[in-house]
N, CA, C and O of each residue as an XYZ file, in Angstrom:
804
protein
N     -21.648    103.729     55.553
C     -20.400    103.117     55.069
C     -20.717    102.511     53.733
O     -21.644    101.705     53.654
N     -19.996    102.852     52.651
C     -20.161    102.296     51.329
C     -19.560    100.955     51.152
O     -18.466    100.703     51.658
N     -20.190    100.121     50.489
C     -19.673     98.742     50.213
C     -18.894     98.810     48.853
O     -19.447     99.136     47.803
N     -17.639     98.494     48.947
C     -16.768     98.734     47.792
C     -16.235     97.502     47.118
O     -15.270     97.600     46.360
N     -16.814     96.346     47.356
C     -16.393     95.180     46.602
C     -16.784     95.219     45.226
O     -17.933     95.520     44.902
N     -15.855     94.921     44.367
C     -16.112     94.834     42.881
C     -16.877     93.690     42.450
O     -17.684     93.755     41.523
N     -16.626     92.595     43.138
C     -17.178     91.266     42.715
C     -18.427     90.866     43.490
O     -19.301     90.151     42.999
N     -18.470     91.372     44.747
C     -19.546     90.870     45.565
C     -20.259     92.174     46.068
O     -19.696     92.953     46.838
N     -21.549     92.371     45.581
C     -22.131     93.686     45.761
C     -23.339     93.592     46.782
O     -24.073     94.570     46.924
N     -23.525     92.576     47.400
C     -24.551     92.552     48.494
C     -24.314     93.564     49.606
O     -23.172     93.857     49.961
N     -25.377     94.082     50.138
C     -25.178     95.010     51.262
C     -26.436     94.818     52.159
O     -27.499     94.371     51.728
N     -26.222     95.189     53.414
C     -27.335     95.062     54.390
C     -28.143     96.332     54.417
O     -27.670     97.366     53.947
N     -29.337     96.290     54.948
C     -30.143     97.443     55.160
C     -29.394     98.457     56.010
O     -28.789     98.101     57.021
N     -29.436     99.718     55.600
C     -28.780    100.832     56.326
C     -27.346    101.112     55.846
O     -26.741    102.115     56.226
N     -26.810    100.206     54.999
C     -25.533    100.504     54.385
C     -25.719    101.250     53.007
O     -26.749    101.098     52.350
N     -24.751    102.009     52.621
C     -24.793    102.726     51.321
C     -24.739    101.714     50.183
O     -24.326    100.566     50.343
N     -25.173    102.197     49.037
C     -25.149    101.338     47.863
C     -23.687    101.029     47.511
O     -22.791    101.813     47.823
N     -23.458     99.897     46.868
C     -22.140     99.564     46.366
C     -21.526    100.683     45.533
O     -22.178    101.201     44.626
N     -20.340    101.048     45.812
C     -19.671    102.206     45.094
C     -19.603    101.919     43.599
O     -19.760    102.831     42.787
N     -19.357    100.586     43.205
C     -19.262    100.230     41.778
C     -20.631    100.359     41.149
O     -20.721    100.791     39.999
N     -21.672    100.017     41.823
C     -22.974    100.187     41.275
C     -23.238    101.670     41.015
O     -23.713    102.052     39.946
N     -22.912    102.516     42.038
C     -23.174    103.948     41.887
C     -22.332    104.519     40.796
O     -22.823    105.333     40.013
N     -21.104    104.141     40.705
C     -20.229    104.644     39.600
C     -20.689    104.307     38.281
O     -20.622    105.119     37.358
N     -21.192    103.055     38.140
C     -21.670    102.566     36.785
C     -23.111    103.042     36.474
O     -23.399    103.397     35.331
N     -23.939    103.052     37.390
C     -25.353    103.318     37.133
C     -26.016    104.597     37.829
O     -27.095    105.067     37.466
N     -25.252    105.094     38.858
C     -25.775    106.143     39.630
C     -26.475    105.613     40.944
O     -26.431    104.421     41.248
N     -27.079    106.502     41.655
C     -27.761    106.073     42.892
C     -29.044    105.413     42.562
O     -29.826    105.945     41.773
N     -29.305    104.241     43.149
C     -30.587    103.507     42.887
C     -31.815    104.368     43.417
O     -31.704    105.114     44.390
N     -32.889    104.219     42.763
C     -34.166    104.926     43.129
C     -34.713    104.380     44.376
O     -35.191    105.112     45.243
N     -34.646    103.013     44.486
C     -35.214    102.301     45.602
C     -34.467    101.032     45.758
O     -34.010    100.464     44.766
N     -34.313    100.533     47.017
C     -33.709     99.291     47.264
C     -34.563     98.385     48.102
O     -35.259     98.839     49.011
N     -34.517     97.079     47.800
C     -35.324     96.106     48.549
C     -34.317     95.035     48.969
O     -33.235     94.881     48.402
N     -34.767     94.279     50.043
C     -33.923     93.223     50.625
C     -34.841     92.035     50.921
O     -35.984     92.185     51.354
N     -34.278     90.841     50.663
C     -35.043     89.592     50.859
C     -34.434     88.754     51.928
O     -33.237     88.854     52.198
N     -35.264     87.897     52.566
C     -34.821     86.921     53.507
C     -35.794     85.736     53.484
O     -36.996     85.923     53.671
N     -35.297     84.550     53.262
C     -36.060     83.343     53.145
C     -36.234     82.670     54.474
O     -35.251     82.364     55.149
N     -37.523     82.422     54.885
C     -37.755     81.720     56.092
C     -37.313     80.248     55.916
O     -37.594     79.609     54.903
N     -36.606     79.741     56.955
C     -36.121     78.336     56.854
C     -36.950     77.439     57.886
O     -37.614     77.929     58.799
N     -36.844     76.175     57.654
C     -37.490     75.215     58.588
C     -39.047     75.428     58.562
O     -39.726     75.368     59.588
N     -39.561     75.679     57.319
C     -41.060     75.671     57.151
C     -41.502     74.764     56.032
O     -40.679     74.460     55.168
N     -42.638     74.343     55.984
C     -43.117     73.402     54.905
C     -43.276     74.224     53.707
O     -43.194     73.666     52.612
N     -43.504     75.536     53.779
C     -43.658     76.438     52.669
C     -42.295     77.139     52.358
O     -41.554     77.451     53.291
N     -41.969     77.380     51.117
C     -40.822     78.186     50.795
C     -41.299     79.672     50.850
O     -42.014     80.119     49.954
N     -40.926     80.379     51.833
C     -41.519     81.664     52.107
C     -40.382     82.780     52.064
O     -39.371     82.659     52.755
N     -40.583     83.836     51.253
C     -39.608     84.925     51.193
C     -40.245     86.238     51.612
O     -41.291     86.601     51.074
N     -39.688     86.921     52.500
C     -40.141     88.350     52.883
C     -39.199     89.271     52.115
O     -37.994     89.036     52.031
N     -39.768     90.290     51.578
C     -39.071     91.385     50.784
C     -39.396     92.725     51.608
O     -40.552     93.112     51.779
N     -38.365     93.337     52.059
C     -38.558     94.623     52.863
C     -37.846     95.727     52.214
O     -36.977     95.519     51.366
N     -38.195     96.891     52.595
C     -37.625     98.148     52.121
C     -36.424     98.579     52.949
O     -36.010     97.847     53.848
N     -35.864     99.726     52.677
C     -34.659    100.206     53.418
C     -34.894    100.324     54.935
O     -33.974    100.143     55.733
N     -36.137    100.630     55.311
C     -36.441    100.777     56.758
C     -36.906     99.464     57.440
O     -37.296     99.442     58.608
N     -36.844     98.397     56.659
C     -37.181     97.100     57.263
C     -38.702     96.827     57.200
O     -39.162     95.835     57.766
N     -39.457     97.653     56.551
C     -40.885     97.477     56.403
C     -41.244     96.446     55.332
O     -40.648     96.453     54.255
N     -42.219     95.550     55.611
C     -42.528     94.566     54.620
C     -43.102     95.220     53.369
O     -44.009     96.048     53.455
N     -42.566     94.843     52.198
C     -43.084     95.357     50.916
C     -43.743     94.227     50.115
O     -44.773     94.462     49.483
N     -43.220     93.088     50.118
C     -43.809     91.961     49.353
C     -43.521     90.637     50.126
O     -42.619     90.553     50.960
N     -44.343     89.618     49.795
C     -44.134     88.312     50.282
C     -44.356     87.301     49.194
O     -45.264     87.479     48.382
N     -43.530     86.187     49.133
C     -43.713     85.194     48.225
C     -43.837     83.840     48.982
O     -43.078     83.579     49.915
N     -44.776     83.012     48.578
C     -44.918     81.706     49.313
C     -45.291     80.655     48.219
O     -46.127     80.854     47.338
N     -44.597     79.564     48.382
C     -44.705     78.429     47.467
C     -45.591     77.332     48.061
O     -45.747     77.213     49.276
N     -46.158     76.544     47.160
C     -46.983     75.413     47.596
C     -46.040     74.386     48.343
O     -44.905     74.194     47.906
N     -46.478     73.754     49.416
C     -45.647     72.922     50.263
C     -45.082     71.685     49.400
O     -43.928     71.292     49.572
N     -45.912     71.113     48.501
C     -45.438     70.005     47.624
C     -45.951     70.260     46.233
O     -47.143     70.191     45.936
N     -44.946     70.570     45.370
C     -45.354     70.897     43.958
C     -44.139     70.606     43.026
O     -43.065     71.178     43.211
N     -44.315     69.765     42.085
C     -43.280     69.502     41.092
C     -43.078     70.771     40.271
O     -42.003     70.993     39.713
N     -44.125     71.609     40.198
C     -43.959     72.816     39.352
C     -43.510     73.987     40.143
O     -43.438     75.070     39.561
N     -43.195     73.903     41.414
C     -42.771     74.922     42.217
C     -43.660     76.130     42.130
O     -43.149     77.240     41.979
N     -44.977     75.975     42.217
C     -45.903     77.076     42.179
C     -45.742     77.992     43.335
O     -45.713     77.598     44.501
N     -45.634     79.307     42.942
C     -45.347     80.351     43.961
C     -46.221     81.612     43.678
O     -46.392     82.037     42.536
N     -46.701     82.118     44.663
C     -47.534     83.422     44.513
C     -46.841     84.517     45.271
O     -46.297     84.304     46.355
N     -46.867     85.676     44.696
C     -46.309     86.904     45.252
C     -47.351     87.838     45.631
O     -48.293     88.020     44.860
N     -47.277     88.479     46.791
C     -48.323     89.468     47.273
C     -47.606     90.707     47.806
O     -46.478     90.618     48.290
N     -48.255     91.845     47.717
C     -47.775     93.079     48.330
C     -47.962     93.141     49.795
O     -48.480     92.175     50.355
N     -47.603     94.154     50.459
C     -47.676     94.178     51.899
C     -49.072     94.208     52.411
O     -49.283     93.946     53.595
N     -50.043     94.512     51.591
C     -51.504     94.580     51.951
C     -52.194     93.258     51.631
O     -53.393     93.092     51.857
N     -51.386     92.295     51.084
C     -52.055     91.057     50.727
C     -52.621     90.993     49.266
O     -53.271     90.026     48.870
N     -52.340     92.057     48.510
C     -52.818     92.138     47.211
C     -51.924     91.258     46.262
O     -50.700     91.268     46.393
N     -52.523     90.532     45.350
C     -51.883     89.611     44.407
C     -50.958     90.411     43.452
O     -51.400     91.393     42.855
N     -49.708     90.006     43.310
C     -48.813     90.651     42.479
C     -48.436     89.779     41.218
O     -48.457     90.220     40.068
N     -48.110     88.570     41.545
C     -47.688     87.677     40.357
C     -47.801     86.184     40.811
O     -47.863     85.859     41.997
N     -47.822     85.341     39.809
C     -47.702     83.878     40.050
C     -46.536     83.355     39.221
O     -46.343     83.751     38.072
N     -45.779     82.477     39.815
C     -44.595     81.836     39.064
C     -44.717     80.309     39.258
O     -45.090     79.787     40.309
N     -44.365     79.649     38.140
C     -44.171     78.260     38.251
C     -43.137     77.712     37.317
O     -42.861     78.286     36.264
N     -42.587     76.642     37.690
C     -41.514     75.999     36.885
C     -42.065     74.968     35.891
O     -43.000     74.229     36.200
N     -41.503     74.935     34.765
C     -41.783     73.848     33.795
C     -41.042     72.488     34.254
O     -39.823     72.449     34.426
N     -41.818     71.474     34.420
C     -41.201     70.288     34.947
C     -40.453     69.502     33.756
O     -40.924     69.470     32.619
N     -39.405     68.954     34.068
C     -38.622     68.109     33.204
C     -38.176     68.844     31.893
O     -38.582     68.489     30.787
N     -37.316     69.891     32.088
C     -36.824     70.628     30.945
C     -35.389     71.011     31.280
O     -35.058     71.388     32.404
N     -34.530     70.894     30.221
C     -33.100     71.304     30.379
C     -32.898     72.844     30.337
O     -31.816     73.357     30.624
N     -33.959     73.531     29.977
C     -33.852     75.007     29.828
C     -34.095     75.709     31.142
O     -33.999     76.936     31.145
N     -34.401     75.066     32.275
C     -34.642     75.663     33.491
C     -35.712     76.812     33.253
O     -35.500     77.975     33.599
N     -36.766     76.429     32.694
C     -37.820     77.376     32.272
C     -38.846     77.637     33.419
O     -39.374     76.725     34.055
N     -39.077     78.957     33.625
C     -40.028     79.406     34.652
C     -41.048     80.357     33.978
O     -40.660     81.196     33.165
N     -42.248     80.237     34.287
C     -43.265     81.088     33.745
C     -43.793     82.052     34.821
O     -44.018     81.657     35.965
N     -43.979     83.275     34.447
C     -44.541     84.326     35.368
C     -45.717     84.984     34.814
O     -45.692     85.368     33.644
N     -46.757     85.152     35.556
C     -47.970     85.916     35.171
C     -48.141     86.993     36.120
O     -48.258     86.692     37.308
N     -48.173     88.250     35.755
C     -48.467     89.403     36.581
C     -49.953     89.598     36.837
O     -50.797     89.064     36.117
N     -50.256     90.365     37.866
C     -51.668     90.652     38.269
C     -52.439     91.330     37.074
O     -53.652     91.158     36.958
N     -51.745     92.080     36.214
C     -52.447     92.738     35.122
C     -52.499     91.918     33.908
O     -52.955     92.405     32.874
N     -52.056     90.677     33.952
C     -52.166     89.739     32.771
C     -50.865     89.649     32.032
O     -50.701     88.762     31.195
N     -49.934     90.529     32.306
C     -48.641     90.462     31.580
C     -47.922     89.124     31.922
O     -47.805     88.774     33.097
N     -47.434     88.368     30.874
C     -46.790     87.195     31.171
C     -45.471     87.087     30.456
O     -45.303     87.672     29.386
N     -44.447     86.292     31.064
C     -43.176     86.254     30.478
C     -42.599     84.931     30.958
O     -43.165     84.255     31.818
N     -41.428     84.574     30.364
C     -40.739     83.309     30.725
C     -39.178     83.624     30.937
O     -38.521     84.366     30.207
N     -38.737     82.992     31.965
C     -37.283     82.990     32.153
C     -36.711     81.574     31.749
O     -37.181     80.554     32.253
N     -35.784     81.541     30.918
C     -35.228     80.225     30.493
C     -33.729     80.353     30.377
O     -33.194     81.400     30.015
N     -33.066     79.251     30.696
C     -31.627     79.211     30.667
C     -31.105     77.827     30.347
O     -31.252     76.892     31.134
N     -30.513     77.714     29.217
C     -30.072     76.424     28.774
C     -28.833     75.969     29.517
O     -28.714     74.799     29.880
N     -27.902     76.896     29.747
C     -26.631     76.485     30.279
C     -26.101     77.550     31.209
O     -26.028     78.722     30.838
N     -25.732     77.158     32.407
C     -25.067     78.077     33.417
C     -23.568     77.917     33.244
O     -23.016     76.858     33.543
N     -22.927     78.927     32.777
C     -21.548     78.988     32.507
C     -20.748     79.082     33.926
O     -21.330     79.373     34.971
N     -19.532     78.840     33.861
C     -18.673     78.898     35.087
C     -18.793     80.233     35.759
O     -19.061     80.321     36.957
N     -18.589     81.295     34.966
C     -18.515     82.661     35.552
C     -19.680     83.551     35.155
O     -20.286     84.206     36.004
N     -20.002     83.576     33.834
C     -21.051     84.356     33.342
C     -22.315     83.588     32.963
O     -22.231     82.478     32.438
N     -23.469     84.165     33.222
C     -24.763     83.500     32.890
C     -25.702     84.468     32.262
O     -25.799     85.587     32.765
N     -26.396     84.155     31.223
C     -27.337     85.087     30.598
C     -28.700     84.337     30.527
O     -28.796     83.250     29.957
N     -29.714     84.939     31.108
C     -31.033     84.377     31.037
C     -31.933     85.364     30.239
O     -32.133     86.510     30.643
N     -32.441     84.898     29.149
C     -33.374     85.734     28.387
C     -34.765     85.677     29.014
O     -35.244     84.621     29.427
N     -35.412     86.883     29.070
C     -36.682     86.990     29.626
C     -37.752     87.171     28.462
O     -38.115     88.291     28.103
N     -38.200     86.071     27.934
C     -38.965     86.104     26.747
C     -40.418     86.642     27.136
O     -41.046     86.249     28.119
N     -40.866     87.615     26.205
C     -42.153     88.323     26.457
C     -41.876     89.731     26.907
O     -42.759     90.583     26.804
N     -40.645     90.027     27.420
C     -40.294     91.308     27.836
C     -39.150     91.830     26.916
O     -39.019     93.030     26.674
N     -38.372     90.916     26.442
C     -37.181     91.391     25.737
C     -36.078     91.823     26.624
O     -35.184     92.540     26.173
N     -36.084     91.393     27.986
C     -35.043     91.780     28.856
C     -34.065     90.636     28.968
O     -34.242     89.543     28.429
N     -33.032     90.959     29.696
C     -31.972     89.966     29.955
C     -31.552     90.060     31.398
O     -31.493     91.156     31.956
N     -31.249     88.893     32.037
C     -30.675     88.799     33.348
C     -29.256     88.301     33.188
O     -29.080     87.143     32.812
N     -28.210     89.111     33.453
C     -26.842     88.715     33.241
C     -26.238     88.502     34.662
O     -26.299     89.384     35.519
N     -25.670     87.324     34.867
C     -25.121     87.015     36.151
C     -23.614     86.758     36.226
O     -22.997     86.322     35.255
N     -23.038     87.037     37.397
C     -21.761     86.710     37.790
C     -21.860     85.695     38.882
O     -21.988     86.085     40.043
N     -21.810     84.396     38.592
C     -22.171     83.410     39.526
C     -21.125     83.345     40.683
O     -21.522     83.074     41.816
N     -19.828     83.580     40.447
C     -18.774     83.520     41.388
C     -18.959     84.738     42.393
O     -18.776     84.618     43.604
N     -19.341     85.928     41.770
C     -19.517     87.100     42.602
C     -20.849     87.231     43.149
O     -21.097     88.135     43.947
N     -21.764     86.362     42.764
C     -23.214     86.425     43.285
C     -23.870     87.792     42.949
O     -24.647     88.363     43.714
N     -23.483     88.270     41.719
C     -24.151     89.514     41.274
C     -24.911     89.284     40.059
O     -24.535     88.435     39.250
N     -26.004     90.014     39.865
C     -26.856     89.865     38.646
C     -27.354     91.289     38.282
O     -27.783     92.068     39.134
N     -27.268     91.575     36.969
C     -27.777     92.765     36.414
C     -29.014     92.464     35.499
O     -28.998     91.537     34.689
N     -30.063     93.282     35.669
C     -31.267     93.116     34.949
C     -31.364     94.283     33.977
O     -31.360     95.455     34.356
N     -31.455     93.886     32.641
C     -31.460     94.990     31.615
C     -32.649     94.905     30.759
O     -33.073     93.805     30.405
N     -33.250     96.079     30.381
C     -34.446     96.107     29.525
C     -34.069     95.869     28.029
O     -32.934     95.576     27.654
N     -35.138     96.027     27.232
C     -34.927     95.719     25.783
C     -34.024     96.665     25.078
O     -33.564     96.388     23.970
N     -33.745     97.845     25.735
C     -32.777     98.777     25.133
C     -31.381     98.634     25.708
O     -30.473     99.366     25.314
N     -31.195     97.710     26.627
C     -29.883     97.484     27.167
C     -29.623     98.453     28.353
O     -28.480     98.579     28.792
N     -30.662     99.131     28.870
C     -30.559     99.976     29.990
C     -30.790     99.182     31.294
O     -31.642     98.294     31.292
N     -30.112     99.441     32.353
C     -30.180     98.743     33.604
C     -31.552     99.003     34.213
O     -32.034    100.133     34.287
N     -32.172     97.864     34.657
C     -33.485     98.050     35.434
C     -33.167     97.862     36.927
O     -33.748     98.543     37.771
N     -32.268     96.963     37.247
C     -31.957     96.702     38.676
C     -30.581     95.878     38.767
O     -30.121     95.249     37.814
N     -30.033     95.953     39.924
C     -28.792     95.229     40.181
C     -29.041     94.375     41.501
O     -29.452     94.874     42.549
N     -28.756     93.092     41.331
C     -29.059     92.116     42.445
C     -27.778     91.626     43.029
O     -26.857     91.286     42.287
N     -27.675     91.575     44.369
C     -26.509     90.979     45.012
C     -27.007     89.979     46.032
O     -27.970     90.249     46.749
N     -26.346     88.803     46.106
C     -26.726     87.733     47.046
C     -25.605     87.686     48.160
O     -24.407     87.812     47.908
N     -26.102     87.501     49.347
C     -25.132     87.382     50.469
C     -24.578     86.011     50.472
O     -25.280     85.015     50.296
N     -23.224     85.981     50.689
C     -22.540     84.692     50.730
C     -22.766     84.068     52.153
O     -22.847     84.795     53.143
N     -22.862     82.763     52.225
C     -22.948     81.921     53.452
C     -23.967     82.393     54.369
O     -23.681     82.770     55.506
N     -25.292     82.384     53.852
C     -26.420     82.793     54.717
C     -27.421     81.682     54.633
O     -27.837     81.310     53.536
N     -27.811     81.154     55.729
C     -28.814     80.141     55.778
C     -30.234     80.728     55.409
O     -31.155     79.980     55.081
N     -30.363     82.038     55.475
C     -31.604     82.735     55.124
C     -31.732     83.245     53.719
O     -32.671     83.945     53.339
N     -30.659     82.825     52.920
C     -30.678     83.119     51.453
C     -31.002     84.584     51.149
O     -31.983     84.850     50.455
N     -30.223     85.531     51.637
C     -30.512     86.851     51.613
C     -30.005     87.526     50.259
O     -28.950     87.191     49.722
N     -30.851     88.499     49.764
C     -30.479     89.269     48.587
C     -30.781     90.702     48.755
O     -31.711     91.043     49.487
N     -30.040     91.584     48.111
C     -30.485     92.968     48.115
C     -30.573     93.328     46.654
O     -29.834     92.793     45.828
N     -31.544     94.303     46.306
C     -31.776     94.674     44.917
C     -31.878     96.155     44.814
O     -32.699     96.761     45.503
N     -31.079     96.768     43.983
C     -31.112     98.211     43.763
C     -31.842     98.442     42.497
O     -31.433     97.965     41.439
N     -32.988     99.214     42.583
C     -33.884     99.349     41.474
C     -33.639    100.771     40.806
O     -33.632    101.803     41.477
N     -33.437    100.744     39.422
C     -33.176    102.022     38.753
C     -34.386    102.409     37.883
O     -34.503    103.567     37.481
N     -35.244    101.498     37.603
C     -36.492    101.861     36.880
C     -37.760    101.484     37.786
O     -38.377    100.436     37.596
N     -38.088    102.349     38.723
C     -39.116    101.941     39.791
C     -40.510    101.689     39.146
O     -41.352    101.093     39.817
N     -40.788    102.081     37.963
C     -42.040    101.866     37.358
C     -42.242    100.377     37.103
O     -43.371     99.924     36.919
N     -41.129     99.600     37.093
C     -41.217     98.166     36.781
C     -40.948     97.400     38.183
O     -40.551     96.234     38.161
N     -41.140     97.982     39.227
C     -40.841     97.319     40.526
C     -41.497     96.001     40.664
O     -40.824     95.054     41.074
N     -42.779     95.841     40.354
C     -43.435     94.606     40.602
C     -42.862     93.492     39.693
O     -42.712     92.350     40.127
N     -42.552     93.829     38.460
C     -41.982     92.859     37.585
C     -40.554     92.476     38.079
O     -40.178     91.304     38.058
N     -39.810     93.442     38.500
C     -38.446     93.216     39.128
C     -38.575     92.219     40.293
O     -37.820     91.251     40.388
N     -39.577     92.490     41.199
C     -39.691     91.575     42.306
C     -39.983     90.150     41.864
O     -39.404     89.206     42.401
N     -40.925     89.971     40.838
C     -41.219     88.663     40.353
C     -40.030     88.025     39.791
O     -39.820     86.830     39.997
N     -39.236     88.749     39.091
C     -38.001     88.154     38.468
C     -36.934     87.728     39.544
O     -36.230     86.725     39.434
N     -36.900     88.640     40.632
C     -36.032     88.338     41.789
C     -36.430     87.040     42.439
O     -35.593     86.177     42.703
N     -37.692     86.909     42.689
C     -38.134     85.559     43.328
C     -37.861     84.411     42.468
O     -37.404     83.381     42.964
N     -38.113     84.509     41.176
C     -37.883     83.462     40.291
C     -36.381     83.136     40.233
O     -36.032     81.957     40.186
N     -35.515     84.088     40.233
C     -34.135     83.928     40.255
C     -33.688     83.096     41.577
O     -32.926     82.131     41.513
N     -34.206     83.546     42.684
C     -33.921     82.775     43.907
C     -34.253     81.375     43.749
O     -33.445     80.536     44.147
N     -35.400     81.005     43.189
C     -35.860     79.663     42.960
C     -35.008     78.968     42.052
O     -34.739     77.789     42.285
N     -34.510     79.593     40.962
C     -33.677     78.922     39.994
C     -32.318     78.661     40.656
O     -31.796     77.567     40.440
N     -31.734     79.485     41.383
C     -30.421     79.233     42.007
C     -30.595     78.105     43.040
O     -29.734     77.228     43.118
N     -31.702     78.097     43.850
C     -31.953     77.097     44.796
C     -32.129     75.719     44.221
O     -31.638     74.742     44.786
N     -32.830     75.620     43.094
C     -33.100     74.398     42.404
C     -31.778     73.834     41.843
O     -31.523     72.633     41.932
N     -30.922     74.740     41.250
C     -29.678     74.328     40.706
C     -28.731     73.868     41.803
O     -27.991     72.911     41.577
N     -28.707     74.462     42.925
C     -27.881     74.091     44.044
C     -28.315     72.593     44.527
O     -27.526     71.691     44.808
N     -29.639     72.526     44.559
C     -30.191     71.184     45.069
C     -29.867     70.088     44.076
O     -29.541     68.968     44.469
N     -29.956     70.405     42.764
C     -29.564     69.362     41.802
C     -28.100     69.025     41.770
O     -27.706     67.875     41.577
N     -27.256     70.108     41.973
C     -25.808     69.876     42.048
C     -25.465     69.036     43.241
O     -24.609     68.156     43.152
N     -26.147     69.297     44.419
C     -25.817     68.550     45.626
C     -26.314     67.092     45.417
O     -25.641     66.160     45.858
N     -27.364     66.899     44.818
C     -27.919     65.499     44.633
C     -27.012     64.735     43.673
O     -26.775     63.543     43.868
N     -26.482     65.432     42.599
C     -25.573     64.829     41.715
C     -24.253     64.468     42.419
O     -23.727     63.367     42.255
N     -23.730     65.429     43.209
C     -22.465     65.103     43.893
C     -22.683     63.897     44.968
O     -21.823     63.039     45.164
N     -23.838     63.933     45.588
C     -24.037     62.801     46.509
C     -24.198     61.502     45.822
O     -23.730     60.474     46.310
N     -24.887     61.516     44.631
C     -24.941     60.282     43.966
C     -23.638     59.738     43.446
O     -23.352     58.541     43.466
N     -22.782     60.802     42.927
C     -21.507     60.328     42.478
C     -20.537     59.806     43.546
O     -19.727     58.906     43.323
N     -20.676     60.426     44.707
C     -19.775     60.003     45.838
C     -20.210     58.662     46.440
O     -19.404     57.976     47.068
N     -21.448     58.298     46.255
C     -21.910     57.041     46.897
C     -21.516     55.817     46.079
O     -21.533     54.691     46.578
N     -21.163     56.048     44.827
C     -20.834     54.842     44.112
C     -19.384     54.395     44.321
O     -18.497     55.229     44.498
N     -19.147     53.097     44.300
C     -17.767     52.583     44.530
C     -17.361     51.914     43.228
O     -16.251     51.391     43.122
């Protein structure tokens, strides 16, 4: 069954790709799905393929101001390291791949509907629709690399990602994990601000 929502493009394993993604970009070459383990001292993300087989894992340090996270493949091989710059308004995260390639994701301002994050070092952009929980990843030529959809109302923080340039899969996975951390951090900051504001009389 095809998922036909224009604004919310998340899909579960076993479902067809979103018809709007297919119409705009064609059929994805490969799709991956993430689920975050809850109630653990580590922030742990499992990334599986269409058949539910483990493809990657990401695990963060239990206590770290810099949100240091390592990503591994299914065999335990190192894929990438990510960490956040502490005390910055740019929401800056640094990523280093296993082959030494490094890049940064930074975002000065999250707009109400649209959000653009420049990926410095690659020349790529991550363009988001915050209300629709959709994100498109584009290369330096403006060609789509992947389309990301986040599931609404899930305690396991689920995402699906349709990949159109499979040669960049490892980099795409690192960006996906970083995006999840950025959204989680912003939600936590927003919740803290709301709590602080409501507590004052």
